[in-house]
N, C-alpha and C positions, 0 to 999 in steps of 0.2 A: 504493500500500500504506500510505501515511501515515494514511489514514482508519481503518485497523485498529489503529494504535498499536503495531505490532510492533517488537521489538528487532531490529537487523540488524547483520551483520558484513560489511564490504566496501561499496563504493559502490553505491547504488541510483539515483543521479541519471540521469535519462533512460531508466530501465529500462522496456521495453515488453514486455508479456506477451500472447501471443495464445492460449494454451491452458493447461490444467492436467492433470497426470497423476500417478498413483502408480506407474506401471510404465515401465521403460526400453523395454519391448517395444512400448508404445503411444506413445512419445515422438515429437514433431514439433518441428522448429526453432522457437524462440520460446516454448516451453512453460515453465511453472513446474513444476519437479519437486518432488513432495511425498514426504518420507521419514518413514515411520511405523514404530513397532516392530512387527515381524512376529510372527505367532502361533508360529512355530517358532524364535524367538529371534534372527533376523537383522534388523537394523535397516535400513530402506530407505535411510537416508542413507549407508550404506556403498557404495551404487552411484552416489554423486553425481558422481564423476569420469567414470564411464561415461555418465551423463546429460549431462554437459557436452560430451563428445565427440559425443553424438547431437543436440546443438543446444539443450539446455536453457539458459535465460538466468539462472535463479536457483533456489535451493533453499528450500523451506519445511519446517521441521522443529522438533524440540524441542531442549533444551539438549544432551542426550546425542548427538543426531544432528548438531548443530552441531560438537561436538568431533570426531566421526568424519569430518566432511566438511571440516575445516579446510584441507586441502591440495588440495581439489577445484578451486579457482580460480573457484568460483561465488559470487556474493553470497548470503549466507545470511540468511533471515528466520526469526526464532525466536519460537515460540509455546509455551504450556504443553502444549497438546494439538492437534497438527496435524490429526488426524482430525476432531476436533470443529470445527476452523476450516475444514475443507475445503469444506463446503457454502456457507458465506457467501462465502468467497474465490472459489469457482467461479461463484456467482451474479453476483459483481462482474465477474469476467473475461469471462464470456459474456453479460452484460447480460440475464439471463433474467427479470428483473423488469420489463423493458420490453416492451410489447406481448405480454404473456403469453397463451397460449391458455387455454381452459377446461381445468382439471386435475381429473381424477377418479382417486381412489386407492382400491383395494380390498385389504383384508386379511382374514385368516382362515386356518384350517388347510387346508380344501378349498374349491374353488370360486373362488379368486382369478383363475385363468387364464380359466375359463369366463365368469365375470361380465365380465371385462375385454374379451374377444372379443365377447360378445353386446352389451355396451354400445357398443363401437366400431362394430359392424355396424349398430346402430340409428342411431347418429350419421350414418353414411354414407347410410343410407336417408332421413335427414332432409336430405341434400344437403351435408353438411359435409366438408371435407378433414380427415382424422383422423390421429392418431398413436397408437402402442401401444408399451408396454414390458411384456413378459410373460416368464414362464419359457421359453416356446418361441421367441418372435420379438420383434423390434423392427420397427415399421412407421413409415415416414415417407411419408405419402400412399400411393402405389402401390409404393414401394420396401420390400423386406423384407430384414432382416438377422437372422442367427441369433444367439440370445442365449447368454451365458456364465453369467450370474448371474440369479436371479429378479428382483432389483432391482440395477441396476448401481451401482458406486461413485458418490459424489456428483459427482466431477469428470466422469465419463462421462455421468451423467444430465443435468447442465447443458449439456454439449456437445451431447447428443442433442436437448435442447429448443431449443437455439440453431439447430441444423440444421433442426429441424421448423419453426421460425419462418420461416427462409429459404425453406422449401418451401411456405409458405402454409397450414400446419396450423392449424386453428381450435379443435380440441379433442383432448385426449390422455387415454387410459385407461392407468393405471399400476398394475401389480401390486406391492403393498408387503408384503414378508415381515417376520416378527418380527426376523430377523437384520438386515434393512435398517434397522429402527428402532434396534436395539441398537448398530449400527455407524455410525449417522448418515448413511446413504446418501441420505436424502431431505431432509437439512437444507438450508435455503435455498429450499425450495419452500413455497408456500402453496396447498393444494388447495382448489378451490371446493366440492367435495363428496367425502367419503370414505364407504366402505361397509364393513360387517362382515358376513361370511358365517356363520361358525361357529367353534367351537374343539373340537378333540379330540386324542387322544394322538398326538403326533408331535414331532420335533425336540427331544426332551428331552436329547439329547447336547449341545446348545448351552446348555441351561439346567439343568445337573446340580445335584442336591441330594441330601440324605440319604434322601429318600423320593420315590416317583413323584408323590405328591400335592403335595409342596412344589415339585418340578420343574415340574409343571403350573401351579402358581400363578405361578412365575417366568416361564414361557412366556406366560401370560395377561397378566401385568403388562407384558411387553415389547411387547404390542400397543397398550397404552393411550396412548402419546405421540401416536399418529396422531389422537386425538380431543380434542386440546388446541388452543387458539387459535393457537399459533405454527406449527402445521402445517396446520390446516384451518379453513374457515369454517362448514361445516355437515356433518352426518353422517346416514346412513341405516343402521339397525342391524336385522339379522334376528334374530328371537327364537326361531328353531327349535331352538337349543340353549340351555341354561340360562345360558351365558356371555353371551348377548346382553343379558339384563337387567342384568348386572353392567357391561357396557360403557356402557349408558345411564346407570347410576348414576355412573360415573366420568367420563363425558364432560363437558367444559367448553365445548362448542359446542352450538348448537341441534340437536336430534336428532329424526328421524322414524323410526318403527318399522314393521316389516313381519313378518308371520307366515304360515306355510303351513298351511292347514286340513288336519287329519289328521296333522300332524307336529309342530307346536308344541302346547304344552298348551292346553286349552280356555280357561284364564284369560288366557294370552298372546294367543291369537287374538282374544278379546273386547276386550282392551285395546289392540291394535295399531292404528296409524293406517291401515295398508294390510293387506289380506289377499290371499292367493293361493289359488285353488281350481283343482285339476286337473279339466278337463272331458273330455279325451279323450287317450288314449295309444296310439300306434302305433309300429312299428319305424322310421318315417320322421320322426315329429314328436311333440311333446307340446303339447297345446292347454290354455290356462289362462285364467282370468278374474282380473284384477287389480282390486280394489275399494278405493276410498279415501274421503277426506273429501268432504263435500258431494255425496254420491251419484255421484261420478265413478267410471267403470269403463272397462275395456278388455278385449277378448277377442282373443287372438292366439296364434301358434304359434312354438315354437323348434325347430330341426332336430335335437334330441338326445333320447336316451331317458332316462327317469328323472324323477321328481318334483323331485329336487334341482336338475336343470338348469333346469326351469321356475322354481324359486325363485331361481336365479341370474339368469335373464333378467328376472324381475320386480324384483329388487333393482336391476339396472342401469337399468331404466325409471324407477323411483322416484328414483334418483340424478339422472337427467336432469330430472325434474319439479322436484326441489329446486334444480337449477341454473337454472331459469327456463323450461324448455320446456313447452309446453302439452300435457297428456295427449291432448287431441283431435287435435292435430297429429301426435303420435307414432302414435296409432292409425290415422290416415289414411295415413301413410307406410307403416306395416306392412301395412295392409289391401291397399294397391296392389300389394304384392309377395307377398301370401299368407303373411305372417309374417316373422319375423326371418331374414334371409339371412346365415348365418355358417358358416364352415368352421373347425373347431378341430382343429389337428393333434394326433393322439395322445390325444384325449379321447373315449373310447368310440368310436374311429374304426373303422368297418366296412371291412375290407380284402379281403373275399371277394367272389365273383361271384354270379350268380343261381342257380347250381347248387351243391349240396353244403352242408356246414356253414357257418354264419355265423361269421366270425372277427372279433373286436374287439380292437384294441390300445389300451391305456389307460395313462396316466401315474400312476394312483393307487398310493400306496405307504404307506397307513395303514389300520388296521382299519376306521375309519369309511368311508373311500373304498371299500374292498372290499365292505362290507355294502351300501352304496347302489348301487354299480355291478352287483354280482352280482344284486341284486333286480331291477334294471332289465332286465338281460339275460335272466333267467329268465322275466320277464313275456312276452317275445316268442319264447320257445323252446318248440317243440312236442315236442322230444326231450330229450336230456340236456344239462346244462350242465357244460362241462369248464373247469377253472381251471388256468392256468399262471402261476406267479409265483416270485419270489425276493426277497431283501432286500439292501439296501445294506450293504456292509461299512464299518467305521469310522464308522458313524452310529448313531442311537438304537437300542440293543439292547433297551430295555425294552418295545418294542412288538412284538417278533418273535413271542412266544407268542400274543398276541392276533391277529396277522396270520394265523398258521397256523390258529388256532381258527375265526376268521370265514370264512376261505377254505374250510375243510372243511364248515362248517355250510351254506354256500350253493352247494355244487357236488355233482355226481354222480360226477365223476372229478376227482381232484386230482393235479397234477404239480408237484412242488417242484423248482426248478432254481436257477440262479445269476443274479445281476443285476450290480451293480458290487461285486466282492469287495474292491477296493482292496487294503489290506495285510492283510486277514483271510484265514484259511483258509476257502475256500468250503464245504468239506465240513462244517465246524463250524456255519456259518450255516444250512446245509440241515438239520442235525440239530435245531437249535433250532426251526425252522419245523415240522418233522415232529412234534416233541414238542408243539408248540402244537396241531397238527391232532388229536393224540390226545386233547386235552381236549374236543373237540367232542362234543355229544350225538349228532349225526348223523355217521356214519363213511362217507365216500365210498371208492370204489376209488382207491387212492393209489399213486403212483409217485415215485421219486426219479431224476431224469434230468439229467445234466450232460455237456456244456455246454448253454446254452439253444438253440443251433442244433439239437441233437438233441432237446431237449424239445418244440419245436414240431412237429418231424417225428413224434414219438411221439403228440402230441395229435391231429394230423390223421389218423394211422393208426388211431386208436381211434374217430374221429368218423364219424357217418353223416348222411345227409340228415335235416334237421330238428334236428340238434344245434347247439349254439353253443359256441365256444371264446372265453374271455376271457383274454387275455395281459396281465397287470397288471404295471406297473413301468416298462418302457422307453418307452412312449408315442412321442413325437416324436423322442427322442434318437437320434443317429447314431453312438454310440460306447459301448464298455464300458470302465470304469476298472479295469485289472488291474495291481496293483503300481505304480501311478503312471503307467502308460502308457495312453493312450486308443486302444483298438483299434477300427477302423471296424466299424460294426455297425448294421443297420437291422431292427428287429423287423417293420416293415411289409413290407419286401422278403422277409425270411426266411419270413414267414407265407405270402406269395403263392407263393414257390418251393415250399414244402411242399405247398400245395394243388395246384399244377401237377404236382408229382411224384406225387401220389396220384391224378391223373387228373381232378381237379376244375377 
């Protein structure tokens, strides 16, 4: 620790640290326990004595935390901002700058998870042992671990990378949220290539301001550190939303651009380095052409519905090209398998059988996600489109009216239900969503059904052969957060049970 020049209390002679953690629940003997000021007013250093009992060998904290932990019996390392120091300290402890695998980081409002999975799948088809860190899962080669945060804390991220290195992982796809950048969760990493998907109304509870416009600006600014030299070597930026051009302007690393024909502006398509053209769309795949500099091109398929999923796949491919992979080699590997072979849990995931209505479970929880996914589902629905959705409690309330409006515009039957109410009154959340639905020009047949277990049964009871049900929000998650308690819950299984109950 001497190389960090930190002040310390107690002897650190002969101190050996084998891990780093912010939580006593994740503590292992030999760990450095890090005490930071919590969002709810509790300082992590107040748990120092408990950490010592669990095997911690030292405490890293600020001056306030050091005073709280005076009687803990642990050597105390003092820095001005322990969270800011966490990435560098974790990189040093876990030696993650030694024999580092290729690192790919993707940010944006929507598409981070899809791009990460599709990129990882392409790497596997190229023959590499891969790693993944996403909202849904962590992958270490063939091992899968359920995720808790979109982007783990810096200490967990570096520990994960160290474990990946031991497992022979050669390339890692990492989903990077705005919150991760704000809270320094990817500090100490240097990404070989980062990607930007899009930006739309979401997460404004984390970037509160006097107006929605100002909150959106703060949210956008929170993304920009990923495109600076201390975190990335190169970037690929999608121009399908206006924010893409602003990322290009703000980036201080070499940038390659990509745009989707028919969805980006004509000017952005003409000026982009790479373009994506949708060639064919079915309920089983979306086929697209990716065209780039020097006449290079590739035609392939990805196994998800919607133009936006093809755009995500193309972004991932260009990120690989920027990392040094030959486009021709990528094309050959994908051609041999009939396209990108990927399974994305809870991303427009079809959970129904060959008979009866099609039922899709999706993780989307923003107006933009609703619009794109509903359009994709409607494209392959011969009957009616039925939408089931709710909204997160204690999260961004400013998007709820737009969620209701967009859901109503894109559906024939709308069922408003609950999601994670947390500590909010679920009935009040539903009323806001219903008020938003009333703003739509198109007014679907609308129901309010609580709880969601009953809502999916209602949806299936209304559905006929040829209809599609989109259940947006829960996706891959296996719980609901009700007053701080995680109640076991699987939208996928509930949907299948409802279908069986209806004789499908």
